[in-house]
N, C-alpha and C positions, 0 to 999 in steps of 0.2 A: 290550508296547511305550508308552512314555509317550505322553501323548494330546499331541498337536500345538497349538500357542501359537499362542492369539486372533490376532497377530500374526505371519504365518509369511512365508514366502519368495513366493509367488503369494498374497497376501490382495488380494481383489478382484479379482483375473482370474479371468475366467470359464472362459475355454476354452485349447486348447493355445494358438493366433496370440496372443491376448492376452500370455502366459505370456513367450512366443517376445519380443516385440515388448519387452516392457519389458522383459528383463534382458539382452538382446543389446542394445537401441538406446538406452534410456531411462536404467538404473537409474543407470550411471555419469557422465553428460552432468553438469557442473558446474550451480551455479545461478547467473543471473543477474538478480538483486533489484532489481528496476530501481524497485518503492514501498516503501516498508516505514516504520516509526515507530522505528527502534533512535537510542536515543541516542546521540550521535557521544561526547560528554564520558567514555563508559565503555569505547568503543572508544578512544579516545584512550590513556586510564592502563590499559587493559588487564586492567577491573574484576577482583577477586575478591567472587563471591560469597558470602554468611555460612552461606547453608543454600537447599534447597529454594524454601523459600517464598518468601524472596527474589526467586529464578530464576523462580518458577514463577508467583505470583500479585501480585507486586509490585505489574503494570500491566494484568495480563491483566484488559478489562470481560468480555471472553467468558465466562470463569469466574466472573467474579461476578456475573451475573444471572443465571446456572443457579445459582448458591449461594443465590441471594435467593429464585429460584423456589422452591427446596428447603426454605425457610421457616429459612434459615442469619442469625442477625442480625449485623448491620451491624460490630459489635465486632470480629467474627471472620473479616470480608469487608476493610473498609479501618479495621476501628477498632485499639483497641487491647490486643485481644487476643496473646498471644507468638505467634511465628512457628511453634512447633509446633503450637500450638489452632488458628491457622488451616491449616495443613496436614491437620490432621483433620478438619476441617469440612468443607475440599474432599475427601479420603480417601472423606468417607461423604456427601458428593451422586454422587463420580463414577457409582455401579450408577445412580443415579437421572437419568443420560445418554444411557443404551441412546436407540439409534438419532438421538444429535445426533453431530454429527461431532467434537462435543467428546469423543466419547468415542474415537474414533478416534483423533487427535489426541495422548491423553494416553498411549496407550497405544503409540503411534510413537515416544512422544519419552523414554517412559522404556527405551525397548528400544535406539532409535537411539547416546544419549547415557550412560544407564548399564547398560546390557546386563541390562535387569530386564524379565522377558519376565512374572512376574504381575502380573495382576490387580489392580487399585490400589482398594479397599473399606478400613471402618474398620477389618477385625480385620487386614488386611496393612500397614495404615498406618507401623505401628512399622518392620515390618522393612524397609521402601521409604523411608523416612528416612532409616535408619539407614544402607544400604546406598549408596543413593543420594548423601549427607553425605559419605561417606568416599570418593566416587567424587570429587565434585564439590572437594573441597578438595586435587584434586590438578589442575583445570582454572581456567582464564580464560576471559575472553572472547574471544577470539584461537584458543584450544584450541576453542572449541563454534565459531566459524565456523568453521574449518580443515578440522571435524571434519565439516561438514555441506558440502563440496567447492561453497564460495562463491566466484564469479569477480567478482563488481561488486556493491557494497552502494550505495544510491540512499537518503539519508537524508530527513526534510523539514523544511523549513527555511525558519523566518521570513525575508523580509527586515532584520528588525530584530536579530535573531541572531549573534553574533560568530560568525568561519566561526576562530578561535583551533584548536578542537576539532579540525577538518578538518586546516588549515595543520600540527599537531602531528602528528597520524598518518600527512601524505603525508610528513613530514620523518622521522619516526622509525618505521614500519611495523613493526620487528620481526619477528616469524615472522610476520606474517597475511600468506594468501596474495593474497585479495580488496583489489582496493582500492574506498576508500570515496570518493564524491561527495555534496555537497549536493544537494538539488533545493528550488528558488526554489518558496515556496507564499505568496505576497501576499493570503491570502482578509482579513488583520483589514484593508487597504490599503481596503477595501468597507467597513467598518463605520459607517457618518457614521449608522447610524441610532440609533446607540448613544454619544454624543459622549465621555460622562466614560472608557469606555474605548479608543475609538478614539483621544483625543488623549492619554491618556496611552500610549500605542504610536505617533504622531505622534514623541512627543517621543523616545522611545526610540530610532527608525529614524533623527534626526537624530542623535546621539550614533556611532550605527554606521554613518551613513555619512562619518560626521568632515568634515574640513575646516571646509569654511566653517558646512555646515547641523550641524554641531556647536556650534560655537563662537557664532551667532546664530539656531540653528534653523530652525524651517520655517516660516513666516509665511503663506506663497503657497501656493496650486493649483501653480504652477509649481515650486515650491520641495521638494512634494511629488515630482512628476514626474521633476525632478533629483535625486530622492536616492532614489527607486527605483531609476532607472536608474544609478547611481553603484553599486549594492547587486546589480545585474543585472549589473552588468561586474565586478565583485567577484568572483562566483562564478563566471563565466565563467571570471576567472582562474584559479582554483583549479580546475578540470575541469568544473563543473557544465555539464551539458548538459541536463537536463529539467526544468521548472519539472512547477506541480499545483497544481489547483483545485478549491477540493470546494464545492460549492454546491448548492441544489436544483433550480434548472433552470439551461439557457442563460442569459444576459444579452444582450439585443440591441437594447434599445431606444433610439430616436435623442437622441441629447444633443451639443449644442454646447460648447466646450471655455468659452465664457463661463457656460453654465449647469450646464456640471462647479465650474469656479468657486465661482459663486452657494453652490452646494449643501455645496463643501465650505469654506467661507468660513464660511458659518451653521453647521455643525458645532465649526468653531473655537468660536465664540463661545459653544456649547454648546446649541445648538438641533437633535435631534433630527431629521433627515433624513425623508419622509413614505415610506411604503411604493416609491409611483410616484417620489421623488426619490431615494432608494436604489437603483432599478433604474435608471435611469439613468446619475448617476453611475458604479457599476458597468460599466454598459455602455460608457460611454467610457473606463474603464481596463484591462478585458478586452480591446477593440479594440487599448490601447497595447499591453500583453503579448505578446498575438498578435503583432503586429509587432516588438516587439523580440527573439521566441523564433524568428521566421523568418529574420531580420538574421543573424543568431546561427545557426543552423543547428542550434538545439534542438529536441528535443519536448515536447509541451503536452499534461499527461493532465488530461483533465476528469473529474472522479466526481460524478456528479447523482444527488439523487433520495434525499438522506436526510435527515429527519427528527429533527433535533438537538435536545437536551436539553430534553425531555417533561414531565418531573418537574422543578418547578418546586422546590418543597419541598425535595430533596434536592440537586437544582443548588447550591443558596444554602449549604449545608451540605457538601458534597461537589466542586463543583466540574464545569464540563466533561469529557466524555471517561473516565465512570467507572459506562457502561455504562447509561444512559437515553434511547438514540438508537433510532432506527425505520426502517423503509421508511416512505417517500412516496409520493403518488398525483399527481407536479406534471405537469401537461402540457408537457412534452417537444419533440415533433416540429417545432414550428414555430419557436420560440425560438432552437437549433441550428440549424436550417436557416439563418435570417437570419446568427448568429453567423459559421459556418463560409462563409458565401459575402463576407459584408461583408469578410473574409480574402481570400478566394478569388479576388475578383471584380479584386484589386488587386496581382494574385499574392505573397503575402504570411502567408498560410494555411502555416504549420509544420507537421512531422510531429505530429500529432493521434491521442490513445488517447483514445477513450470507452468508461466505464464507467458500468452502469444498479445501482442498489439495489434499483428493484423487476423484476419478473421481466416482467412485464406489456410493459416496453419494449427487450425483447430486438428484436422486429422493426425497431422503431422503431431504432435503433442499428444495427442488422447491413442495413438500406438504405440509412439515411443515411453510411456508411459509403464506400457505393459511388458516389455523389454526387461525389465530392472527389479521386475518384482520377487523379491527372493523367499517371500515367507515368514521371514522374520516378525513382520507383524502388518498386520492390515493397511493396505492401500500406500507401501512404504513410498512408492513416484507418484505425487501428485497432479492431477492438468489442476491447476490451480485455477481461482474463476475467474470471471471477465474483469479485465483488466483494464484502465484507464478509457483509452476509447471504445471500448467494450463494458461498462459496466452499466450501460442500458438494458434496457427493458430485451428486445432484440439481440444482443450480445449474448447478455447473461443464457439467453433459452439458447445460441447455437453453442454456445460455451456445455452446457446442460445435456443437450440434447448430441453430442458429440460426443461428451465423458458416457452415457447410456449406451449409446450402440456399441461404442469400443474397450468399454472398462465397466466398474461399478458405481455410481453414482452414488449408491448407498451407504461406500466410504469416503466419498468425499467433505474435504474440511470447511468446505464453508465460504462466505464473502468475505472480500478485505476492503475496510475501509480506504486505504492509501489517500488519505487528505490531510490537508493542515488545517481545517477547522474543526472545531471544538460541538458544531452542529451539523457534521455528516453523516453522524448515527444513522439516523433514519434512512440511508442508503442501504441500510441492512434490513430492513423494514419493508423496503420498495423491490432488496434479495426474494424475503420470503414469501411476500406477495406472489411475485414472478415463480418461484419455485413449486407451490402449491396450488396455483394456478394452473400451471404445467401440469400439475401428476393429476389433479384435481378432472382436468378434462381427460386426461387419460384411462380414469377412473368408469368414468362415463359413457367414456365410447370404449370400454372393454379390453382396451389394453394392458392394463393393471388390474388385479384385484380389486374388486370394490369393497374394500374390508381397512376401514378406516384406523383398526388400531394396527394394523401391521403398516401402512404406510405413512400412519402417521407418526411411528414409531421412527423410520428413516426420514420425516421430516424433522422429528425431533432432534436425531443423530446430525444431519446433515447441519443446523444451526448453531448447534453448542457442542453437542457430548464427543463429536469426533474429532473436533480441534481438540480440546481437553485432556481425548487421551493421546493424541497425536504428538503433540509437542509436551507434553510432559511440565509447565510450569508449575509451579506453585500459586494458587488459589488463594484466596479468603475463604473461610470455613462456609459462608453460604453458597456458595459455589462451587464447592467440591461435593464428590462424587458422596 
């Protein structure tokens, strides 16, 4: 008999209960991708990738970090080497990723999208390159999304970004089954500590807001608030119901309107805000954003704890989001409590999902969510899935164990993709297998009832139904209740 492939039907499923949970209750569930970084322009034009290198390596800083660690020169990562040379460099790196989730993800992606079960390495690279590219020539972006059984995609969009691509997708979805929505990510509105970039962004925001903002510009702090609220309304009109913020820690400093205005005015004149001023100014805006989300019935996502752009030499050469971020050790509890409480105290706390990048904060977030549940909906405040450096098997298990011990795992809205790649959806399979293995082991050990219907129903809900009911976005009929 031929040897069983590395990625097989029962991959990661350690016992009978785990296997039954996955195959009967998890595997077929649609994907609710409520946080990702997929480029909406590529979805709008149903992009055709030139080759596997463009698809797989074009924007994946997870792979770039591994290649650099393996001693690969930047020429073969983000430089001017040919696509085939870059793919070869990645193929030769893959065997060195054993015990890194990249090894699992790469194998899962090759199997799902290209039917390739052979392990990738330097010797198999040419065969896999030819076979995958032959298959890819018949696939476009919409095909890749449909193959993944995706019901919803929420991209990550700056208020100054055009919504034209989202409008085009909504007007002409073609054969795309997933509904695609923007998510409102106003991080650059807080960047008064870097006035050159901030002022360029403010001018871009004015153009996107249109009307008097485009003709007269954004001159005052009230103009800024008005333009941001206009864009919040524009996002809502096209179906957006999700906001998103990437912060080192929550912002909850005291700041009056007059103080925020002075900090804004100084930044517009080119004076960088101090760290204290930036924190107070950001706190003012974050409360405004929270109130807008609550009034519109949106969900707010707070991604906390990343220490970004550590390598200034390569940042200057390659720009942000190229693989030079890490886990930060910022204090989280006090400011996060103050922020959530400030909104809750006026009954303006929206549905909120909290993500941490440092596992030390699992119990901080796991207990924090219980402080602000109000009985209005199940799991109004969520402890989000393992994110970024925690979206591997162990990180997912840590998050689910903390949530189970401190809250209600049954109300969890499940996994996020958090990727720029159209072939990253096997991360949901990876999560589902991990979830089922965790619960299957508990069933076998007598820690939860050995009842497939009861536990299986919870699995189905975590995989899809909880998110469907929580976010309330419009779905295609086949994905609705």
